C-alpha positions as CSV (number, residue, x, y, z in Angstrom):
1,M,0.1,0.0,0.0
2,E,1.6,3.4,-0.9
3,V,-0.6,6.1,0.6
4,K,-1.1,9.0,-1.7
5,S,-3.1,11.4,0.6
6,I,-4.9,11.6,3.8
7,I,-8.1,13.8,4.4
8,L,-9.3,14.8,7.7
9,R,-12.8,16.0,8.2
10,H,-14.3,17.6,11.4
11,V,-18.0,16.8,11.1
12,K,-20.9,17.5,13.6
13,M,-24.2,15.3,13.8
14,D,-27.2,15.7,16.0
15,L,-28.3,12.6,17.9
16,L,-32.0,11.6,17.7
17,T,-32.3,11.7,21.6
18,P,-30.0,13.1,24.4
19,F,-27.7,10.5,25.9
20,T,-26.9,10.6,29.7
21,T,-24.4,9.0,31.7
22,S,-22.6,9.6,35.2
23,V,-20.3,12.0,33.5
24,G,-22.7,14.1,31.4
25,T,-25.2,14.5,28.7
26,E,-24.6,14.6,24.7
27,V,-27.1,15.9,22.4
28,D,-24.9,16.0,19.3
29,K,-21.5,14.8,18.4
30,D,-18.5,16.4,17.0
31,F,-15.8,13.8,15.5
32,I,-13.2,13.4,12.8
33,I,-13.7,11.3,9.8
34,V,-10.4,10.1,8.3
35,E,-10.0,9.2,4.5
36,V,-6.8,7.5,3.5
37,Q,-6.3,7.4,-0.3
38,S,-3.9,5.2,-1.9
39,K,-2.1,5.4,-5.3
40,S,-4.3,2.5,-6.5
41,G,-7.3,4.9,-6.6
42,L,-9.0,3.3,-3.4
43,S,-9.8,5.0,-0.1
44,G,-9.9,3.5,3.4
45,W,-12.3,5.3,5.9
46,A,-12.5,5.6,9.8
47,E,-13.8,7.8,12.6
48,S,-12.0,9.1,15.6
49,V,-14.3,8.5,18.7
50,S,-13.1,11.6,20.7
51,I,-15.6,14.1,21.6
52,M,-15.3,17.7,22.4
53,E,-14.6,17.4,26.2
54,P,-12.1,15.1,27.9
55,I,-14.6,13.5,30.1
56,Y,-14.3,9.7,28.8
57,N,-10.5,10.0,28.4
58,E,-8.1,12.8,28.0
59,E,-8.5,13.2,24.2
60,T,-10.8,15.5,22.4
61,V,-11.6,16.3,18.8
62,K,-9.1,19.2,18.8
63,T,-6.3,17.3,20.3
64,N,-6.7,14.5,17.7
65,W,-6.8,16.9,15.0
66,H,-3.4,18.2,16.3
67,I,-1.8,14.8,16.8
68,M,-2.7,13.3,13.6
69,S,-1.9,16.5,11.8
70,D,1.5,17.1,13.2
71,F,2.9,13.8,14.3
72,L,1.1,10.6,13.1
73,I,0.3,11.7,9.5
74,P,3.8,12.5,8.6
75,L,4.9,9.1,10.0
76,L,2.2,7.4,8.1
77,L,3.1,9.2,4.6
78,K,6.8,8.6,5.2
79,E,7.1,5.4,3.3
80,P,4.9,2.5,1.7
81,L,3.2,-0.1,4.1
82,S,2.9,-3.7,3.4
83,H,0.4,-4.5,6.2
84,P,-1.8,-2.5,8.6
85,D,0.1,-4.0,11.7
86,E,3.1,-1.8,10.7
87,V,1.0,1.3,11.5
88,S,1.1,0.8,15.2
89,E,4.9,0.1,15.0
90,R,5.4,3.3,13.3
91,F,3.2,5.2,16.1
92,Q,4.9,3.3,19.0
93,F,7.1,6.3,20.1
94,I,4.1,8.7,20.2
95,R,2.7,8.2,23.6
96,G,-1.0,7.7,24.5
97,N,-3.3,9.4,22.1
98,Y,-5.1,6.2,21.4
99,N,-8.1,7.7,19.6
100,A,-6.0,9.5,17.2
101,K,-3.9,6.5,16.4
102,A,-7.0,4.3,16.1
103,A,-8.6,6.4,13.4
104,L,-5.7,6.5,11.1
105,E,-4.9,2.8,11.6
106,C,-8.6,1.8,11.0
107,A,-8.6,3.7,7.8
108,V,-5.5,1.8,6.7
109,W,-7.1,-1.6,7.5
110,D,-10.1,-0.6,5.4
111,L,-7.9,0.3,2.5
112,Y,-5.7,-2.9,3.0
113,A,-9.0,-5.1,2.9
114,K,-10.2,-3.3,-0.2
115,E,-6.8,-3.7,-2.0
116,K,-6.9,-7.5,-1.1
117,N,-10.7,-7.6,-2.2
118,L,-11.5,-9.0,1.4
119,S,-14.2,-7.9,3.8
120,L,-12.6,-6.2,6.7
121,S,-14.1,-9.0,8.8
122,K,-12.2,-11.7,6.9
123,A,-9.0,-9.5,7.0
124,L,-9.1,-9.6,10.7
125,G,-9.9,-13.2,11.1
126,G,-13.7,-13.0,11.6
127,V,-15.7,-16.2,11.7
128,K,-19.5,-14.9,12.1
129,D,-21.8,-13.9,9.4
130,Q,-23.9,-12.0,12.1
131,I,-23.5,-10.5,15.4
132,E,-25.7,-10.2,18.4
133,V,-26.9,-6.6,19.4
134,G,-27.3,-5.1,22.7
135,V,-28.4,-1.7,23.7
136,S,-27.4,1.1,26.2
137,V,-29.9,2.9,28.1
138,G,-28.8,6.3,29.4
139,I,-29.7,7.8,32.7
140,Q,-33.4,8.8,32.3
141,K,-35.4,11.6,33.9
142,S,-37.7,9.2,35.8
143,E,-38.1,5.5,36.7
144,A,-41.2,5.1,34.6
145,G,-39.3,6.7,31.6
146,M,-36.5,4.0,32.1
147,L,-39.0,1.1,32.2
148,K,-41.0,2.4,29.1
149,Q,-37.7,2.8,27.2
150,I,-36.5,-0.9,28.1
151,E,-39.8,-2.3,27.2
152,E,-39.7,-0.7,23.8
153,Y,-36.0,-1.9,23.4
154,L,-37.0,-5.5,24.0
155,K,-39.9,-5.3,21.6
156,E,-37.3,-4.2,18.9
157,G,-35.4,-7.4,19.5
158,Y,-32.3,-6.1,21.5
159,K,-30.4,-9.2,23.0
160,R,-29.3,-7.4,26.1
161,I,-30.0,-4.4,28.1
162,K,-27.2,-2.1,29.5
163,V,-28.4,0.6,31.9
164,K,-26.1,3.5,33.1
165,I,-25.8,3.8,36.8
166,K,-24.4,6.3,39.3
167,P,-24.6,6.5,43.3
168,D,-28.2,8.1,43.3
169,W,-29.3,6.0,40.3
170,D,-28.6,2.4,40.9
171,T,-30.1,0.1,43.4
172,Q,-33.7,1.3,43.3
173,I,-33.6,1.6,39.5
174,L,-32.2,-2.0,39.2
175,K,-34.8,-3.3,41.6
176,S,-37.6,-1.8,39.4
177,I,-36.2,-3.2,36.3
178,R,-36.0,-6.6,37.9
179,R,-39.5,-6.6,39.0
180,E,-40.8,-5.5,35.7
181,F,-38.2,-7.6,33.7
182,P,-37.2,-10.6,36.0
183,T,-35.3,-12.6,33.3
184,I,-33.9,-10.2,30.7
185,P,-29.9,-10.3,30.1
186,L,-29.2,-7.0,32.2
187,M,-26.0,-5.3,33.0
188,A,-25.0,-2.2,34.8
189,D,-22.4,0.6,33.5
190,A,-20.9,2.7,36.1
191,N,-18.5,4.6,34.2
192,C,-16.0,4.9,37.2
193,A,-18.7,6.5,39.5
194,Y,-17.7,4.5,42.7
195,T,-14.8,4.0,45.0
196,L,-13.7,1.2,47.4
197,K,-15.6,3.0,50.0
198,D,-18.8,1.7,48.2
199,I,-18.0,-2.0,48.5
200,D,-21.1,-2.6,50.7
201,H,-23.3,-0.7,48.4
202,L,-21.9,-2.5,45.2
203,Q,-22.4,-5.8,47.0
204,A,-26.0,-5.2,47.3
205,L,-26.1,-5.2,43.4
206,D,-25.4,-9.0,43.5
207,E,-29.0,-9.6,44.2
208,F,-30.1,-8.4,40.8
209,N,-28.5,-11.2,38.8
210,L,-26.5,-9.0,36.6
211,M,-24.4,-10.2,33.6
212,M,-21.8,-7.8,34.8
213,I,-21.1,-4.4,36.3
214,E,-19.0,-2.5,34.0
215,Q,-16.0,-0.3,35.3
216,P,-17.3,0.7,38.8
217,L,-14.1,2.2,39.9
218,A,-11.6,4.5,38.7
219,C,-10.8,4.8,35.0
220,D,-6.8,4.2,35.4
221,D,-7.3,1.3,38.1
222,I,-6.8,-2.4,38.1
223,I,-5.7,-2.8,41.8
224,D,-8.8,-1.8,43.6
225,H,-11.0,-3.8,40.9
226,A,-9.3,-6.9,42.1
227,S,-10.2,-6.1,45.7
228,L,-13.8,-5.4,44.6
229,Q,-14.2,-8.5,42.4
230,A,-13.0,-10.7,45.2
231,K,-16.0,-9.3,47.1
232,L,-18.8,-9.5,44.4
233,S,-20.4,-12.5,42.9
234,T,-21.2,-10.4,39.9
235,P,-18.5,-10.3,37.2
236,I,-16.6,-7.0,36.9
237,C,-16.2,-5.9,33.2
238,L,-13.3,-3.6,32.6
239,D,-13.5,-0.6,30.0
240,E,-11.6,2.3,30.6
241,S,-8.7,0.7,32.3
242,I,-7.7,-1.3,29.4
243,H,-5.6,0.6,26.8
244,S,-3.5,-2.4,25.6
245,A,-2.9,-6.1,25.6
246,E,-0.4,-5.5,28.5
247,D,-3.1,-3.7,30.5
248,A,-5.5,-6.6,29.7
249,R,-2.7,-9.2,30.9
250,K,-2.0,-7.4,34.1
251,A,-5.8,-7.2,34.9
252,I,-6.4,-10.8,34.2
253,Q,-3.4,-11.9,36.2
254,L,-4.6,-9.7,39.2
255,G,-8.1,-11.0,39.0
256,S,-9.5,-7.5,38.4
257,C,-12.1,-8.4,36.0
258,K,-13.9,-11.6,34.6
259,I,-15.1,-9.9,31.2
260,I,-13.7,-7.2,29.0
261,N,-15.2,-4.5,26.9
262,L,-13.2,-3.7,24.0
263,K,-13.4,-0.4,22.3
264,I,-11.2,0.0,19.2
265,G,-10.6,3.7,19.7
266,R,-9.7,3.2,23.5
267,V,-6.8,0.5,22.5
268,G,-5.3,2.3,19.5
269,G,-6.7,0.3,16.7
270,L,-7.6,-3.0,15.2
271,T,-4.0,-4.7,15.5
272,E,-4.1,-4.1,19.4
273,S,-7.6,-5.2,19.4
274,R,-6.7,-8.6,18.0
275,K,-4.1,-8.9,20.4
276,I,-6.3,-8.4,23.2
277,H,-8.8,-10.8,21.7
278,D,-6.2,-13.6,21.4
279,L,-5.1,-12.9,25.1
280,C,-8.5,-13.3,26.2
281,V,-9.1,-16.4,24.4
282,E,-6.0,-18.0,25.9
283,N,-7.4,-16.9,29.5
284,E,-11.1,-17.8,28.9
285,I,-12.2,-14.1,29.5
286,P,-15.5,-13.4,27.4
287,M,-15.4,-10.1,25.5
288,W,-18.0,-7.8,23.9
289,C,-17.6,-4.6,21.8
290,G,-18.4,-1.4,23.4
291,G,-19.8,1.8,21.7
292,M,-18.9,5.4,21.6
293,L,-22.0,6.8,19.8
294,E,-20.2,6.2,16.5
295,A,-21.7,7.0,13.2
296,G,-21.8,4.5,10.4
297,I,-18.2,4.4,9.6
298,G,-17.0,3.7,13.1
299,R,-20.0,1.2,13.6
300,A,-18.8,-0.8,10.5
301,H,-15.4,-1.2,12.1
302,N,-17.1,-2.3,15.4
303,I,-19.0,-4.9,13.4
304,A,-15.9,-6.4,11.8
305,I,-14.2,-6.7,15.0
306,T,-17.1,-8.3,16.7
307,S,-17.1,-11.0,14.1
308,L,-14.0,-12.5,15.7
309,A,-14.9,-15.7,17.7
310,N,-14.4,-14.7,21.2
311,F,-16.8,-11.8,21.2
312,T,-19.5,-14.0,22.7
313,L,-21.7,-11.4,24.4
314,P,-24.1,-8.8,22.7
315,G,-22.2,-5.5,22.1
316,D,-23.4,-2.0,21.8
317,T,-23.3,-1.7,18.0
318,A,-26.9,-0.9,17.6
319,P,-28.4,0.0,14.1
320,S,-28.0,3.6,12.5
321,S,-31.5,4.4,13.0
322,H,-30.9,4.1,16.9
323,Y,-28.9,7.3,16.9
324,W,-29.2,9.2,13.6
325,K,-32.0,10.7,11.6
326,E,-29.6,10.0,8.6
327,D,-26.2,8.3,8.8
328,I,-23.1,8.9,6.8
329,I,-23.0,5.3,5.2
330,L,-25.1,3.5,2.4
331,P,-26.8,1.4,3.0
332,E,-27.2,2.1,6.7
333,V,-26.7,-0.5,9.4
334,E,-29.8,-2.5,10.0
335,M,-30.9,-4.9,12.7
336,S,-33.2,-7.9,12.4
337,E,-34.5,-9.8,15.4
338,G,-31.5,-8.5,17.5
339,F,-28.8,-9.4,14.9
340,I,-26.7,-7.3,12.4
341,S,-25.3,-9.1,9.3
342,V,-21.6,-8.9,8.9
343,P,-20.9,-7.5,5.3
344,D,-19.0,-9.6,2.9
345,L,-18.2,-6.8,0.6
346,P,-14.6,-5.5,0.4
347,G,-13.5,-3.4,3.2
348,I,-15.9,-2.1,5.9
349,G,-18.8,-3.1,3.4
350,F,-20.5,0.1,3.5
351,E,-20.1,3.0,1.1
352,P,-19.5,6.4,2.9
353,N,-22.5,8.7,1.9
354,R,-20.3,11.5,0.5
355,K,-23.4,14.0,0.1
356,K,-24.3,13.6,3.8
357,I,-20.7,13.8,4.9
358,N,-20.4,17.1,3.0
359,Q,-23.4,18.5,4.7
360,V,-22.0,17.8,8.2
361,T,-18.5,18.7,7.6
362,L,-17.3,21.9,9.4
363,E,-13.5,21.8,8.4
364,Q,-11.4,19.7,6.0
365,K,-7.7,19.3,5.5
366,I,-5.8,17.3,2.9
367,F,-2.2,15.9,3.6
368,S,-0.3,14.6,0.8
């Protein structure tokens, strides 16, 4: 692969409904679309999952633009690539900035798959032709609103319900959900809202027969999570704490979790995602793919990685219509009876909707 040029587009899209977690509420989303063009005339596409504020991790749209423009893109344009795995090798001396690295690396993976006439799923080693779909329910204004929302999602066919929790929105809402829906696959996502001082409170969540509680403690912790997991019968799933296969290895060795949520952007790309997948296979740790309110291009990458064998739990890759009035891909991602089909066309398997992308683009820069 010889990269001819790289285009960064800062875009902004309105969410269909506000999405609230323990760290804030999103009503729209700014993000970066990356297009990597080769001398063969093909393009690879990806999204950066960073948002405008550093509330999930330390990265933002502006820092991603800076790091990609001034450091990562010059490294990528330096010489031809023979395989996407080489991208992370070139980027290894740039510390952190996982979202920025992932956006460029994923675009190269899409380009590579297209040049090899392979679906991205097959290029990564995927084995599924469809994936199970779960849904994430943000913190609602009322208990009744939460129960109504869950009922609607179950009617739509979602295979798992994830609810966001925080210290004043946890035990009572989970009790109400279990009273109304006693047998549904249910998990809780804390987004780092608790500390070890809350052990007794978190132990009380064991009674709700949860699939898991996701990232209850600090975003950079694996030590306290090990102490907490020893006191809980509910499996802990780590999210924000895992940035690499090394982080995953240490967390597994310490007993900090029994499940791992993988987000491509959080770990720096698809190459590292495969390493974490293989490590989890060796240690019998189930996985699922989390979501960052991606538009269609990022959603397509999530579908591809979820097609790997060890993604055994329903992920957060809901259909396009769950988040957007109109997505930026054709066709849009659709769900049928709780499943999304894995595309078999070359690359991500969806065509970027250039007309829509142009409508939502705020800024564009070309590097060659």
